[in-house]
N, C-alpha and C positions, 0 to 999 in steps of 0.2 A: 530599498525599503519602501514598503507599501504604506501609504498614509491613510488614516481613518477619515471618514467623512467630516468629523468634527475638526480635525487638523486642517483639512482642505478649506472648510468654511472659515476657520480662524484666519488663515493666510489670505483668503480672498476678501474677507471683510476688511482687513487692513488696507488692501489695495483699493477697494471701492471707496473706503473712507478718505483715502488720499485725494481722490477725485470727486469728493462730496456726492458720491453715488450718481454722478452725471453721465448718463449713457451716451451723450455726445462725445465723450472722451474714450469711446470703446477701443480705438487703436492704441492709445496710451495704456489703457487698462490691460489689454492683451500683451503689450510689450512687457509691462511689469509682471504679469502672470507668467509669461514665458521665462523671464529672468528668475522668478521665484521657484518654478518647477523644472526648469531646464528645457522644457518644450511645452506643448499644449495638449496634455492628455485628455482623452474623451471624458473621463469622469470629472475632471476639473472644469471643462467647458460646460458640461451639463449642470454642474453646481453653479457656475457663474451665470448661466442663463436664468436659473431659478432665482438666484439672489438679486440679479439686476433687473428681473422681470422683463427679459428680452426673449424673443423666440430663438431657440437653439440654431435654427437655420440662418438667422441674421448673424450670429456669432461665427458660425462656420463660414459664411460667405466672406466675412472680413478676414478671418484667419487663413483662408485659402487664396484670397486675392493677392495678398502681399507675400512676396518671396521670403521676407525676413522671418515669417512665422513658420514653425515646424510642428506638425502633428505627430511626429515620431521622434524618439530620443535622438539627440545630436551628440557628436563626439565632443570630448573635452576641448579639442583644438579645432577651430574653424579655418579651413583653407579655401581661399578664393583665387582662382587663376583668371587673370584678365585675358579676354579673348578679343579685345578691340582690335581695330585694323593695325595700329602700330605694333602692338604686341604680337599679333598673329603673324605679320610678315617677318618678325624677328625670331620666330620659333616657339611661340606659346603652345602650339599644338603638340610639339615634341616634348616640351616640359610637362604638359598635362598627361601625355601618354606614360611618361616615367612615373609620375605620381600615382596614376591609376594602377600601374604594374606593381609598384612598391607597396601600396596599401590594399591592393586587390579590391578596389571599389571604382565606381563610376560617379560622375557628377550627380549630386542629389542624394548620395548615399553616405553612410558612416561605416567605419571598419567594425569588425566583429567585437572588438573589446572596447568600443566607443571612445577611442583615443582621438580619432580624427573624423571630421566630416569634410566632404569635398564639394565645392560648387564652382561654376564658371560665372563670370560677370562680363557684361558688355564693355565696360570701360571703368577704370579707376582714376582717370584724369591725370596720369603721370606718364604720358606717352613717351617722353624722352628717355625714360628708364626701362622701357620694355625689353623683353617680356617681364611682367611683374607677377609675383605670387604674394598674396597677403595672408599671413598667418596670425590669427588673433588680433587683427588690426595693425600688425607690423608689416611694413612694405619691404619686400626683398626684390630689388630691381636688378636688371641685366642678368636674369637667371639663365643658367646653362643647364643642360640635362645632367651633367656630372655633379652639379651642386645640389640636386634634389635630395639624394640619399643623406648627405650630411645635414641638410636643413631639417629633414624629418627626424633624424636621430637626435637633433638638439632639442626636440620637443618631447622626447620619450622619457 
């Protein structure tokens, strides 16, 4: 559903009001904006720049600096595969390859029906449970390649 400029402004105004229109809170403003819109669309960032009286280039520099922000639509379910040393030596690369094959996407991409987005991370801090796949914040430890398909099916 395409939002009108007025709808975008109304939503952004509520976010800016939450932070008292304090531009020093830009990262938090962008986090809330992404949560509200699902990602950071160009027209929303342009409107935000105007409303916050910030250069659009400044907003884009923050939005592109942090990996947590997305300028393209993301899938309903976020998959993160830990590629840290402990997970890597325990087979994370093979688990990742199965996920890529099953969803027909690479890290940094979303599948065509926007059900899943896939990313790799350097470490999730649970090395004893590696390899680890995190889906929507839920940790799935000791992953085996044969567990990937049932895991993905449970989120469809």
